[in-house]
N, C-alpha and C positions, 0 to 999 in steps of 0.2 A: 557530598554536595547536594543541597536541596535545590531542585530545579522546578520552577513554578508549573510548567506543563505536566510534569510527573506528579506533583503534589495535588493538583486538581483532579487528575486521573485517579489518584488514590482515593480522593473524596467520593468520586462517583462509585468506585468499586465498593467502598464501605457502605454507601447508601443502598446498593443493590443486595447486600447481605451475603451470607455464606452460600455459595452455589452447591455445596455438598448437602445442604439442608433442604429436603424435599418440600418443606413447608414454605420456603421462599418462592416468590413469583418467578424470579429468574434463577431457577435451580437447574442443575444438570438433569435431574429426573424430569422436570417439566419440559425441558427442551427435547429430551428423548421421546416423551409422550407426544408432543406436537409433531415431531418428525415422523413418527410412526403413522399418525393420522393425516399427514400432509396438510396440516392446519396452520394458518398464519399465526404468528406469535402476538396476537393483538394485546393480550394482557401484559406481556413484557414491554411492548411498545408504549403502553399507557404508563408503565412504571418509569420508563426512560423519559417520558413526557413530564412526569411529576418532578423529576430532578431538574428538567429544563434543558435536556440535551439538544432539542430542536433549535433553541436559541443560538447554538454554536454553529448552525448551518447558515446563519444569516449574518452578513457583514454589519459592523457597527453603524456604518453610514445609512443602513436600511433598518435600523432599530434592533439589531441583534447583538450577540456577544462575540462574533467571529472577527478577531483582530490578529490572530496568530495561528498560522496553519500547522505549526508544530503542536500547538495545543489540540487542534482538531484531530491530528494524527493520534495522539496519546489517548484521547477520549474514545475514539472509535476502536482503538486497540483493546481497551478494556472490555467493550461489548463483544468484539470478535473473539476474545480469549474465552469467553463463556459460550458463545454460540454465533456462528457465522450467518445463519439464517436471519437472526434478529438484527445483526449488524448491517447486513445488506438490505433487508426489508425496510429498516428504519432510516439508514444512512442514505439510501437512494434519493431521498427528498433533496439532499444537497445537490446531487447530480441533476435533478430536475430544475433547480433554481439557478445553477451557475451561469447559464447563458444570460440571464437577466443581470446577474452581478457583474458580468463583463461588459455588456453592451446595452442594457435596458435603461429606460428613463428613470428619473427619481421617483415618479409616480408609480411606475411598475414595481420598482424595488420596494417601496413602502407598502404597497398592497400585498405583494407576494410575501414579504417579510412578516407581515402581520398574520397571514394565513399559516405560514410555516410555524411560527411561534405558538399559534393556537392548536397545532397538531394536525393540520390539513396535509395529507400525503401529496407529494408532487412527483411527477415522472418526466422522463425525457424520451420522446418518440423519435428514434433515429432509424433503426433497422427495419427491413422489410423481408418478407418470406423469400422472395426471389433474388434478393441482391446482397443480403448480409452486410458486410463491412464496406461494400462499394456504395458509399453514400450518394455519389453523384449520379447513380443510376436510379435513385428513388422515384417512385411513381405517385406518391401522395401529392396532390396538386390543388391549385385553385382553379375553379371553373369560371365561366362567364361572369366577370365582375359587374356587368351592367345589371345582372339580376340581384346584386347585393350592394346597393349604393353605400358608400362609406366603409366597405369591407370586402370580404371574399366569401365564396362558397367553397368549402374544402371537401375533397373526396379522396378516397383511397384507404389503404390498410397499412398499419404499422404492427409488427409482430415481434415476439420475444422481447416484450417491454416490461421492465420491472415496475410494479405498481400501476400498470395500465388500467386495471379494473378498480382497485382501491383508490387510486389517486383522483382527486377532484380537478387538479390543474396539471397540464403538461406542456412542456416546451417542445414544439413540433417542427421538425425540419421539413419544409414544404417546397415543392417546385412552383415557383411563382413566374417563371418564364418557360413556355412550352419547349424551347430549345434546350433548356438545361445548361450544363456547363458550370464552371466555378462561380459565375455570377448569376446563376439561374435559380438559386434557392434562397429562402428566407426562413427565419425562425419566427413562429407565431406562438404567443403565450395563450393557449386555449384553456378556457375555464368551462368545464363540462356543465357546471351549474347554470351557465347562461345559454347553453345550446338548446335549440328547439327539440322537443320530444320526437324521437324517431329519426333524427339526423345523424345519430351515431349508435353503435352497438359494441358491446365488449365481446371479445373472442374467448373461447374456453381456456381454462387454466391449462398450461403445458406441464405435464408430469415429468419432472426432472430427476436425474440420478442423485444430485446433491441439492442442498437448500430446498428440500422437498416442500416445505411449508410456505415458501415465498410466492408472491403473486406474480408469476411469470406468465403473461398472457398477451393480449393484443387488443387493438381497437380499430374499428372500421368507421370511416366517415362517409356519409352520403348526402352531399350538398349541405354540410353543416355551415350555418351562417356565423362567421367570425368577424367581429368589428375591426376597423382599421387600427384602433388603439392597441390591438394585440400584437402588432409588429414590434419585434425586438431588434433594435439597431436599425440599420439601413436596409431597404429592400434590395435583395441580391447579395446581401452580406452573410447569409446563413451559414455557408460552408466554412468561411473563415471564423465566424463566431464559434461554431461547434468545435473546430480544430483547436482553437485557443482554450475553450472550456475543457476539452479533454486533457490538455496539458495539466490542468489542476486536478481533475478527477483521477487521472492515471497515477499521479504522484500520491494522492490520498489512498489509493488502493493498497499502498504499502502497509497501512494499518491492518488490513484484513489478513495479509500474509504474516505480519508480526504476531497478531493474536492467535492465528492457527498454529504457528510455530511454538509459541509459548505453551499452548494447550497440549499439543502432541508431545513435546519434550517432557512436560510434567507427568503425563500419563506413563510414558515409557520409563522415566526415572523411578516412579513409584513401583511399577511392575518389577523392575530389575532389583529394587531393594527387597521386595517380598518373595520373589520366585526362587525356588530352590531347584537346582539341577546338578546331578552327579555328586550329591552330597555337599554342594556349596551353593551359596546364594549367587544369583546371576550377576549381581553387581561386582562380585569378586573375580569373574571370568574376564580375561584380558580382552577378548573380542567385544564383549558387552561394554566394558569400560571405554574402549576406543571409539565405539559407535556413539555412545552418549557424549563423550568429550568432543568429537568432531561435530556433532549436531549443535552442541553448545557454542562452539566457535563460529559455526555458520550463522546461528541466530544473532550473535553479537555483530558479525559482519553486516547482516541485513539491517540490524537496528542502527548501526552507525551510518549506513547509506541513507536510510529513511530519515534520520535526524537531519542530515545535511540537506537532503532533497526538500524536506518540508520547510526548512529555514530559507533555502534558496528561492522558494516562491517569492519571498520578500526581497532578498538581497541580490538575486541574479535573474530577475523576472524575464529579461530578454533572452535568456538561454534555456527557458523551460521546455522548449521543443526537444532539447538534448536531455536534460535532466529527467523529464517525464518518461521518455522512451527507455532510458537506461534503467530507471527504478521499476517501471512497469514490466520490463522483461525480466530483470534479475531477481526481484523479490518473489514473485509467484513461482518461477521455475526453480529457484533455489530452495524455496520452502517445500515444493513438491518433492524434490530430491531428498530433503531432510526427512520428511514424513515417510518416504519410501524406505529409507535406511532404518528408521525406528520401527517400521512395520515388521522388519525381520526379527527384532527383539521380542515382540509380542506373539509372533507366530500366529496360530489359529485365532487367538483372542483379539487380534487386530481386525478380524472380519466378523466376529460374533457380536450380537446385540445384547444378550442378557447374561453373559458369563463374567465379564470384568469391566468395572468402571462404567456401568450403564451402557456399554457399547460405544463409549464416546470416541474411541480412536477411529473406528470405521466411519463414524459420522463426520468428524473433522476432516478426515482425508477425502471423503466424498464431497463435502461442502466446498473444500478449498480448490478443488479442480476447476471450478467455474471461474475463480478469480483471474486465472490466466487468460480467460476468454473474453470477458466483457471489457468495455472501454478500449477495445483494440487488443487482439491476441498477440502472442509472442512474435509471430512472423510479421505482423503489422508494425510492431515497435522496432524490430530489427531492420525492417525495410525503411522505416523513418530515419534510422541512423545512416543506412547506406545512402539515402538521398541527400544527406548532409555531409558526406565524406569530403567533398570538395572544400567547403568552408572550414571543416575541422582540420583537414590537412594544412590548408593555408594558414589557419590560425596557429597551429602547432609550429609551423616553420617560422612564423613571424613573432611568436611569443605573445600573441594577442589573446583576447578572451577576458572576461571580467574576473580577474584574480582577486581584486579587492573585495568584490561581492562574495567570492568563495571564502575568503578569510572571515568576513562577517558571519557567514553561515557556520563556520567552524567554531567560532568563539561563543560558547553557550552562555556566557555572561553578558554578551552584547545585546542591547535592545534591538528588536526587529523594526525596520521602518514599515509604515503602512503599505499594503499592496497597491500598486498602481496598475490596473488592468491594461491601460493603454500601452504599457511597455511590453506586453506579450507579443511575441513574433512567431511567424510560421517556421522560421529557421534560425539557428544560432549563427548569425552572419559573420561574427568575428572569431568564431571558434569557441572553445570551452575553457572557462576560467579555472575549473578544478584541475584539468590537465596542465594548463598554462602555469599554474603555481606549484606543480608537483616537484620540480627541481629545487625550489626554495624550501619546501617542506622537508624534503629529503636532506638537504644541506643542514637544516636546523636540527634534525634529530641526530645526524652524524656528529655535528659539533657537540651536542649535549652528551652523546655517548662517549666522547673522548674523555670526559671526566667522570662518567658513570658506567663502569664496565658492565653492569647488569643490563644496560640498554643496547649493548653492541649487537646481540642477535637480531633485535628489532631493526636497528639501523642497517644491518647487512641485508635483511629482507627488503627494506625500503629501497636500497640501491639496486637490488635485483629487479624490483618492479619498475624502476625508472628505465632500466635497460630494455626490459620487455616492452614497455610502452613505446619506445622509439621503434622497435621492430614492428609493432602493430601498426603504427602510423605509416611505415614503409609499405606494409601490405595494403593499407587503405589507399595509397596513391595509385595502385594498379586498378582500382575500382571507382575512381573519382567521377567518371562520366556516366555511370550506370543509373538509369532512371526507370527502365522497364526491362522485363526479362532478366531479372537479377540472378546471376549464377550462384550456385550453392556456396562457392568459396567466399563470396562477398558477405553472405549471411554469417558464415563462420568468423570472418574478420570482425563483423559487427558484434558478435558474441564476445570475442576476445577484447574488443574495445570496452564493453560494459564492465568487464572484470578489472581492466586497468583503471577505469573511472572509479569503481568502487574502492579499489585499493588506495588510489590517490585521496579519495574522500576520507578514508580511515586515517591515513597519515596526517592529513590536514587537521582533522578533528582532534587527534591525540596531541599534536604539536601545540594547538591553540587552546585546548581545554584541560589538558592533563593536570596542570598545577592546581587548578580549582577543583577538579573532580577527584583528586587523590585523597579526599577526606570523606568520612562517612562510611556507611555500610558497604558500598560498592567500590570504595577507594582502592582495595587491594587489586582489583582488576586493572586499574590504571597504572599502578606503581610498577616501575621497571618495564613498562610497555607490554604487560602480559596479554591483555586482550588484543592489542594491536599486532603483536607477534603471531598470535594464533590466527587472526583474521587474514593477515598477509600470507601466512602459510597456506591457508585454504584457497586464497586467490591464485597463488603461484602454482599450486598443484593443478587447479582447474585450467590454468594456462599451459599445462604440459611441462612444467618445470619441476625439478626435484624438490621434495619437501624439506622441512626443517631438520628432520632426523633426530630430534631430541624428544624421546617419549615422556620425559619429565614435564615438558610444556603442557601436554594434554592431561597428565595426571594432576597438575596444579589447577588447571581449569576445571576439571571434574570435581576436585575438592571444594572449589568455590560454588559450583552448581549445587552440590549436596548440602553445603552449609546454608545456602539461601533457602533451599527447600525445608530444611529443619527449622529455620527461623521464621518460616511463613512469608518469605519475601519473594518477589518476582525476580527471576534471574535476568538481570538487565544491566545496562551500562550505568544507569543512575537509579537511586532508590525511589520507589513509589510508595512505600509504606508497607502495609500488610494485606496484599490482595487476596490471599487464601491460605488458611492453615493446612498442614498435611492432612490427608484423609486419616481417620482414626486408626485403621489397621496398619498404616505406614509410619506413624509418628514414633512408635516404639523402636522399630528397626532403625530408623534414621538416628535417633538419639543414641542408641547403643553403638552404632558405627562411629559417631562423632567422638564418643568417649575413647574408642580404640585408636582413632587417628589424630586426635587433637594435638598430640605431641609431635 
């Protein structure tokens, strides 16, 4: 199946050249050099600008190319697969602009869109040194407006802000009512190029463990004169605008985890193919094979959830408070776990810089740890789910939720409607359509399995997930009224809910897209429910249920992983083209193994 978002992502990857070639601007060697120097990847960002990636951060109505969030997911995944520092440093401009895309005026959108397409970095000023994710405690404020007719005088400090120094424009969450509270904050689109000299200053770069070259710094305002036209949306609407904006950015963070997982698995597979232990290649050892196959299953699970979530931006917009929290919790935490398991295969080489693969594994693992922190950390997202337990339980009991929107997200051949930001909501009031449609999806695969025996293991796993989902909703009922002082048990229930949601998304995606996707290079993963069966097995095990128990399932998945690497393809649910050939020292080993196992 040729899918347009993957096809365009493949075009970007080919434009960027072979990352194994140190002569390329966006090579692994160059990224390692910049990381060592803690230097921002400016030359790489210029290369991305040449291709036009910034245009995909700007909605079409504001003069850009962003009409499909699934497309943005795949493009950012390409960059993240090579280097998370570049992906975060360049992609944060989308984060800086999203408040305007949601609530700004047409004039603001047009001006900001033109800046972004021209390569002007934009940032989002939310967090402060003393308050972290407690946004309503923010102290950046507007002072005596009488001294600034037609605008405000802004004072205070924002800290740990990506692109704070490099960015020329920032969306700034500002206290516009001294009393504060949910209606006491506004978003101001501040253009530093228009500020009076001396009214602001940049804070020093923060030296971080991962993404060492990124511009993580801060900015202090001292009576900076900001015009009235800088107000985004309504005065007092800042907190709501930011929360809705984060629903989109948290969902797009999935691309960073997908790229990191792609990169880490590729390094570990190449190492296992080359490394000899006890007179055998590591790839022939049962433990290594099991680790690689389990990682491959987890990556496909993550990809399926990310696909559905990115499409749900368009088809289930009113439920993004739910979708974003699930994906922002599950993908970073799941990818961290995958990288941790793969680290065991590489041993000491997972930590060393100059011994194997340019030290890329230790870099991707360091870099990825920050993904779970920004735009709301794992506890913030689980807490968001706990706060929605009441509506989720009620929706599950009544069978409500946008199940039609879920089906539209599952069907990869269906066109996506334009995003209507006015449909974003602070809570999923009618429940979740992914869970509401789970029973119908399970019934569809069970009926199909009646005539296709090879599907019966996948159908049985789907039925088990349906039963666990009912159990989890019973657990959720006991925590419905919790709003503060959330007990640990409620967080654990929220974690289990994310797994049920992910499993339901996988089943729905397979049911509605398997027939179309069963053709092409990745078709074998879809036939007989292979990837679905493996993904559901991983979900059920993490839910504390017994696993599939069939070792052949993972052996078959591993064979597809190795074939994709031999062919120079991304190991993925859908074909992207040829993102990267095997490293020269690995190609021979892979080819020889395929000759032995092709029968």
